[in-house]
N, C-alpha and C positions, 0 to 999 in steps of 0.2 A: 804030432803026438797029441793025445787026448789031454784035456785040461786036468782031469782027475789024476792022471799019471804024473803030470808035471808037478802038481801040488804035492803028491805023495813023495816024489823023488826029492823035491826041494826041502820038504820037512825032514827027510832022512839026512840030507847033507847038514841041515841046521842042527839036528839032534847030535850029530857027531861033534860039532864044534861048540855045543852048548856049555861044556865045562870050562871053556877058555874064558879069559877076561873079555868083557863085552866088545871092546874095539878089535881085539884079535879075532874073536868069533865072527864078527861081521866081515872083516877082511878075509878070513878063511873061507867063508861061504861065497863071497864075491869072487875071490880068486878061483875057487873050484868051478864056479859057473863059467868063468872066462876060459879056463883051461880044458874042461871036459865036456861042456855042453856045446853042441854045434850051433851055428848061427840061427838056424830055424827055431831051435828051442829057445835061445836067448831072445829072439824077436817076440816070443809070446810072453815074456816076463812082464811087460807093461800091463797086459790084460790081467795079470794075476795080482797086481798091487792091492786090489780091493777084495780079494778072496778071503772070506772070514776063516777058512780052514788053515791058512798059513800060520805058522808059529810066528811069534813076535820077532825072533831072530831072523827068520827067513824073510819076513816083510822088510826089516831094516836093511838087509843085504841087497834085496832087489831094488830098493830105493836108490842105492848107490849106482846101480846099473841102468835103471829106468826111472829117473826122477819124474814126479808128477808134472804135468804140463802147467805152465804159469796161468 
């Protein structure tokens, strides 16, 4: 899937959870990605960590799945 599409979809998921308390919102996005995104899509998350188009919530959620390398 194209990077632009992934960023757009991830921001949409994050927008849905934006009204939740922060910890619940992060977990909601993370959980959604695990349940509904296929492995190929999830494998691309690490590359999105530095994308400036991601919302803060989306960024925090993908750090839970694809933490930065030490």
